[in-house]
N, C-alpha and C positions, 0 to 999 in steps of 0.2 A: 535188503539192507536194513538193519535194525535202527530205529530212531535213537538219538542220544538221550532222550528223556521221555518218560511216559506220563508225567503229571502226578500229582499227589494222589495216593490211594483214597478212594471214597470221597473225592472232592465234590461230587454232585449227588451223592446218596445212591442207595441200591436201586431205586426206581428210576433214576434220571439217566440221561445219556452220558457216556464217557467219550472223551475225544477219540479213543481207539475205536469207538462204535461208528464214527462218522466217516464214511468212505466217499460221500458225495453230498452236495447240498440237498438233494432230494431226501436223503436220510435225515438231515438236519431239520427239514421242514415237517417231518413226521412227529416231532416232539412238541410238547406244550411250551408256550412262551415262558412260563414261570421257571422252567429248567435252564434257560439260557444264561442268566447271570453266573451260575456256578460253572457252566461250560466255558464262559468267557474267561474266568479266572484260570481254568486249566489250560486254555489256549494261550493265554499270556505267559504262563510258566513254560509252556512248551516252546514258544518263540524265544524266550530268554535263554533257555538252556540249549536250544539248537544253535543259536548264534554264538553263544559262549564256546560251544564245541567246535565250530567251523570258522568263526569270523563272519562278518557280513554287516548288513545294516540293522541297527537295533532300535534306536529311539523312535524312528518313524513307524516301525512295525508295531511296537508296543502301543502306540497311539491310535492305531486303526483296528484294534481287536473287535470292539463292539460294533463299529460301523460295518466291518466286514461281515460279522455274524448277521446283523440286521439286513443287509443287502441280499445276502444269499437266502435268508429266511423269508423275505417278503417277495422277492422277484424270482421268476422261474428261469434261473440260469442253467445252462448257457444259452437257452433260447433268448432270454433277455440279456443284452450285451452290457458288460461293465468294462470301461476303459479307465485304467488307473494312471494317475499323473502326479508325480513321477513314479515309475514302476518299482522303486525300492521300498515301497510300503506294502508289498503284496505277499509277504510271508504268511500271514494268517489266511489269506486267500488260497495260497498254494496248499496249505495244510488241510483246509476244508474241502479241497477239490481233488482228493485222491492222491496227493503227493506227500502225505505225512511221513511215510516210512522212507522217503528218499531225501528228507531234509539233512541227513548226515552227509550227503554228497553235494550240498549247496556250494555253488561257485567253484567246484572242482572239475577237472577234465572228465568229460563224460557224465557229469552229474547235473543237478538242477541249476538253471540259470538264476541269477539274483534279480532278474527282471521278468516281466511277462514275456512269453515267447509263443507265438502261434503254433510252432511245430511241437511244443511241449505238451499242450493241453487245449482241448476245445473251449475250456473256460477262459483261456488267455485270448481274448478276442482281438487284441491289438498290441503289438510290441511297443513298449514305451520305456525308454531309458534316458532320452533327452527330454527336458521338461516342456510343458505348455502345448502339447499336441492333442490332448484328450478331447477338448471341445470340438475341434475340427473333425477328428476321427469319428466321434460319436454322432456328430451332426450328419456326417456322410452316411453312416449306418442308418440313421433315422430316415434320411431321404431315400436310401435304397429300399428300405422296408415299404415306404409309401409307393414307390414306383412299381415294386414287384407285387404289391397287394398283400404283404405279409404283416402280421400283427405281433410286434415285440417292442419292448422299451430299450432305448439306448441311454446309458448312464455314464457320464463323465465325472470321475472323482478327481478334483484338482486341488492342490495345496495352495495356501495363500502366497507362498513364494513363487510358485509357477504362474500364478495369476498376474505377476508383475510383467510378464513378457508380452510384447506387442502381438504375437501370434494369437494369444488367448483372447485379446480384445478384438482382433480381426474376426475370430470365430464367433464371439458373442454378438458382434454387430450383424453378422450374416444369419446366425442361427435364430436370433430373436424374431425374425420375420418369416420363419418357416413354420410349418404346421405338423412336423413329425412328433413322435413320442420321445422327446428329448428331456432328460433330467440332468442338470449340472449341479453337482454337490461340491460346495466349497469346504474343504477340510481345513479349517482355520485353527492352526496351532501356534500362530505368531512366530514361526520359526521355519526358515528354509534350511539350507546347509549352514550358511553363514547367517547372522542375524539379518532379517529382512530390512530393506531400505526403500525410500522413495515416497512420493506424495500419496500414492494409494494406501500404503501401509499406515500412514499418519492420518488419513482422512477421518476416520471415525474418532480416533483419540482426540484430534483437535476440535471437532465439533462438540464432543461430549464434555470437553474441558473448557470450552470457550466462555467468554464473559456473558454473552447474551443468554446462553443456556443456564449458566450459574445464577445470573440475576433473576431470570424467569422462575427458576426453581425456588430461589429464596423468597421471592414475593409470593409465589403460590403457597408455599408452606406457611408463611405468616398469615395469609388470609384464611387458610383452612384449619389452622390448629384449634380454632374454637369449635370445629365440627368434626370430631374424631372419625366418624364413618367416612365422611368425604375426604378427610386427610389420608386415610388408609387407601381409599380408592385412587387418590391422586398419586400416591407412592407406587401403586401397582401400574398405573398408566405410564408413569415415568420410566419404570423398568422395561415395560414393553416398548416404549418409544426409543429407548437406547438401542434396542436390538432390531426393531422392525421398521420404524418409519424412516430413519436416515438411510440405511443401506438399501432399503426398498426403492427409494428415489433413484439411486444410482443404477441398480440392475433392471428395474422396471423400465428405465429409459431405453434399454436395449431390447425391450419387448418380452422380458421374462416375467413370470409370476413369482415374486420373491416370498420365501417362507423362512422364518428363523429370526435370530439364531437359536439353535437348540443344543442341549448338552450331548455331545457325541459319545459319551460314555454311559448314558442313561438309556438302556434298552426299552424302558417303558415310555420314553419319549420318542426314540428313533423309530421303533416298529410301527406304532399307530400313525405317525406322521408319514412314513413311507407308504403305508397301506392307503392312506387318504390320497397321496400324490398320484398313485397308480390310476386313479379314476378321474384325474383332472385332464383337461385338454390343453394343447399348446405347450410351448417350452416352459419348463419349471426350473427354479433356482432355489436350492436348499442350502442354507448356511448352517454348518455344523461346527461347533467349537470343541476341539480335542486338546489333549496335552501330550506332547512328545515325551516318550520315556515312561508313559503312564504305568504305574504299578511297580516300577523298579526305581527306588529313591535316587540312586546314583545317577541314573539316566535322566530323571526328572530335573535334578539339580544342575546337570551339565549335559544337555542334549547334544551339543556340538561334539564334545569329546566322544560321546557314545553313539555318534551318528553311524560310523562304520568301523567298529573296533575289530581287532584280531581276536584270537582265542583268549579267553580269560576265565577265571573262577568267579561265578556270580556272587558267591558269599564274600569274596574279597574285593572284587572290582578290578579295574585296570590298574596295573602297577608299573612304575618306571622300571626299565630294564636294569639289571645289576651292572652290566658293562655299558659304557657309553656307545651308542650305536654309531655306525658310519654316517658321515655327513651326506645328506641326500642332495640331489641336483636342485630340488625346490629350495632347500636351505641355502645353497650356494647362491641361487638367484636372489633370495630375500636379503641376504647379507650384502651382495653386490648393489642391490637397489638402494639400500640405506646409505652405503658408502658413497655411491655416485651422487645421490641426492644431497649429501653433505658437501660435496664439491661443486655441484652445478645446480643453481637455484631454478633453472628452467625445467628440470626433470619433474614429471608428474607420473604417478602410478595409477593404473586403471584396471579394475577387475569386474567381470560380470558375475557377481554373487559368489565368488570363490576365494574369499580372503584367506581362509586357512589353507585350502588345498593348493593355492598358488604361492603361498609363502609371504603374504603381505601384512601379517599381524604386527610385526615390529615396525614396519614402515608406517602403518596407520598411527601407531603410538607416537612415533618420533616426528612425523611430518603430516599431521592431520589435515592441514590446509592444502596439501598436494596429493592427497589420497582420495580416490573416487571409486566407490562401489556403486555401479549403475543398476544393480539388480540383474535378474535373469534376462538380459537384453543385449545379446552379443552384437547384433547389428548396430544398435545405438552406441555401444562401447567403441566400435571402430570409427564410426563417423564423428562421435564426440572427440576422439583422439585427433581426427583430421582437423576439426575446428580449432582445437588447442594448438596444433602444429602451424596452422595458418597465422596464428598470432605470436609466433616465435617461441612457443614452449616446445619441450622435447618429451613427448608422451611415450610411455612404455606400457603396452597392453599385455598384461599377464593373463594368459588364456590357455586352456587345454587345446591340444591339437584338434581333437574331435569336435570341440565347440566352435573353433574358428570356421569350420565348415558352414556354420549357420550365418556367417557374416562375409561370405565369399564375395558377393556383389559389392559390399561396402569396401572391402579391401581393394578390389579392382577400381571401382568407380570413384570412390571418395579419397583414397590414399594414393594408389599407384599412378593413376592417370595424372593426378596433380603433383606427383613426385614429392610427397611430403615425408619429412624425416620422422616416421613412426617406427619404434622398435616393437616387434612382436616376440614375446618370450613364450615359446610353445612348450608347455609342460606336457607330460604323458605322451611324448612322441614314441611311436613304435607300439609294441604289444604291451598291454597293461595288466594282463593276468586275469584276476577273478571277475572283473567287470565285463569282460568279453568283447565281442565284435562291435557293439554300439559305442564303446569308449576307446577302442584302439585308435592310436594316431598313425594310421597306415597310409594316409593319402596326402599329407601336407607337402611332401617333396614333389610329386607330380603336379599338384594344383598350384603350387607357388612358383615353381621354376618356369612355368609357361607365361608368367605375367611380366610384361616389360617394367623396367625400373626397380623390380623387386630383387633382393639378394637373399640367400639362404645359407646359414652356417650350421655345421653338424659337429659340435665338440665331441672329442673322444673320451674325455674324463672331466672330473670336477674342476680342475684348475683351468683347463682349456675353456670350460663353460664360462667361468668368470672373465677370462681374457677376451673371448669372442663377444661376450655381451658388451664389454668396453669398446671393442672394435665397431660393433653395430651402432652403439650410441654415438660414436664419433662421425658417422656418415651423415650426408645431407640428403639421403634418399631412404625409402623404407627397407628395413632389413629384418628378417626373421631368424631367430636362433632356436633350434629344436633340441630338446633333451628329454631323456626318459624319466619314468617314474622311479622313485627309490634311489638307492645309493649306486655309486659307480665302482671303479676299481680300487678306490681308497687312496687316490693320489692327493697329496697334501696341497691345500689351496693357499696360494700366496696372498699377501695382504694388499698388494698394490692394485692400481687401476689401469695399468698399462695393457694395451691391446696386442693383438698379433697382426702380422701383415695381412691386409685385406686381399682376399681372393687367392691366398697362397697355401699350398700344402707342404708336406715334408716327407722325406724318406725315413722310416723308422727302423727298417732292417734291410740291409743290402744283401741280395742273393743273386740268383741267376735263373735263367730259363723261364720261370713263371713269376709274375708280379701280381700281388693282391692289392687292389685299390679299395681301402676301407673308408666308408663315410659314417662317422659317428662312433658310438661306444662299442660296436662290434670289432673295433680295431684290436682289442685285447685277445679275442678269440682268433683273429687273423694272425696275430703275432705267434700264438701257439702253433697254429697250422703251418705258418711260414717256417718256423723253426724245424718242424718235422720234415718239411719238403725242401729246405734250403732255398726258399723263395724270397723274393724281395717283397717287403710290405710297406705300403705308402699310406700315410695318414692324410687324406685329401682335404679334410676340414670344410671345404666350401663346395656345395653343389652348384651355386650360382653366385658370383662368376666362377666357373670351373678353371682350375689352374691348368690351362691348355699347354703352357710352356713345359711344365713338369710332366704332363701326360704324354706329350710328343716325345720327350726325352726317354721316358720309360718304355713307350711303345716301340721305339727304334732299337732298344737294347735288350728286349725280351721276346721270347717266342710266343707267349700267350699271356693274356690278361684276365684277371678275375675281379669283378666289381662286387662289393659287399655292402648291403644297406639294410637297416631295420625299417623298411617301408615297402610300399608296393613296387614290384618290379616294373609293371607297365607304366611307362612314362617317368620312371624314377631316375636316380643318379646313374645307374647303368646305362639307361637310354641316353642320358646327357653325354656320357663317355663315347658311346657309339656315334652319336651325331658329330662330336668333335673330331673323332678319328676320320670319319667320312669327309668332313670339311677340310681336314689336313691332307687328304689323299693317302691315308695309311690303311693298309689291310693287315689286320692281325686278329687271330681268333680271340673272342671275348666270351667268358662265361659269366652270366649275370645271376647273382645269388641275392635273394631278398624274400619278400612276402609274396606268395602266389596269388592268382586271381580268384581267391575264395575268401569268404568271411571266416576268420579264425575265432573259435568260441573260447569260453572262459576256461581257466586252468592256471596252474603254477607257471609263472613267467619263464623260468629256466626250462621247464618241461616243454612249454609251447615253442620256445626257440629251438630246442633239440628236435622236436617233431618236424620243424620246417628245415632242418639241416643247417641251422645258423649258429650252432655251437662249434667248438674247435674240431671235434670229431666229425661232425657233419660237413664242415667246410673241407676238411682234409679228404673225406671220402668223395665228395663231389668233384674236387679237382683231380683226384687220381682216376676217377671214372671217365672224365672228359679229356684230360690232357696227359695221356700216358707218355707220349714222346717228348713233351715240353718239360717234363719234370727232370 
């Protein structure tokens, strides 16, 4: 497959390397260092035009071009291990490690993953798509090398946003007392996906702007102005102190040798520094300062918007669509949250560093005192919500389904056991498309429905999403509402805040013979299949509590049942139906349709659903194959 862009002709001169010449880091290492800046410029252009052609993560990758070149130039990869955190900054890494010509397939079915993937390349030493895992993984690799008597370096490249998570500090605390060849590189670009928050992020800024520092600096300058050489020396010491002495105190307390900060776009600083670090013993911590969106002015000015754009023309930039797009479920949630907050002063909104992705931008603007971005700290987000609920507040935790997995213990121990009224708004439920298996919300139905006191709703469309959020908010126990990424069927959303009956479903199409029990947005595919079959179609709405009264009624009046869910079949909504039928003493054939017991990789969401037989045609075919007599 041909790459979408080959870089500007003659960008490195006739004697220098071209990006097309680099098929592996070993080739890169054969060139002189003075040729690398021009190669970096070509690599940055290639990243820009690749993402513009396919969509994907842009700002973060533009910021890691020089760092990636330097790491592969200095270290003997893949023998030396690099763990990227988070993995959406690895496009330059993929291009330099033999995958340049496959970039046109990025995040498409059968193509390159948008994240490191061990099955994709030996250079992808660890799969990273959730943040803050790199230091733990690299530390484990370093200890494995020591145990096996092998000699290689383990390098964790972690962003400043990812460093806000507790797991990163747990790893630092442990790794700092080990003696493996571990290097932690802090890629400090002052920007996670949403603007970074928290005390750690403010630490240096506060120290460097504090009164003590300002007064000491002023007095020192006054005393030394009469001695120009000493004055210049003091200025240089001040600049070094800003970067070295203060953060060194923090990280050296963990047992690391702190170095930096250095300019992450200056190869003449990066490469000698990394060369020197290779020969140091004990855990090392290198602080590198980079700029998200580097080299593309639009992304530099607005790195959040250009974090994960779709296809676009680099010469023009991202443009607003000509026609108004459909309302997304995320927008429905954001609007509901603002409206409900206006009515109920107890409501607080919580996000673990996903303000934009979870739809809380307007809520923060209108209700800043009730908005809490806790950083990349899902465990803390849930227990923080529990504490608020203990004091009479009504917390709403806006979180991706896949990220709630990281706070499962807190949901059980701190929320459910105490039966606290916390609402979990689960975005990205089901398949998410281009981000693949790591981001798919495939498991929330099984892992929530088994928890006492928890309830779980599955709205079928945009309006039901708003209504079921209101229902969830009205309860005095924890409730989760799951909804997919993107737009739904285009159902008009009403303006009110009235809910729907708790734990009750509805018959959407009356038929005979076979009944399709749909949980969530696959209802609309079920209606199309039901029309072709003459089958009954039920919008179940709730996985827990299951509408057993309606289920028994349907089971007694039909010869076969089909359960349909965009979630894992094992332990999912279909399992709940089977359990309820057994408890009621009813024996009726049941076909369970949903996500199989495999990890489903990246691709177009509609294509992925069709491949799993979860579009109208697939549902129809599965029912015909299984229930010939019942139809």
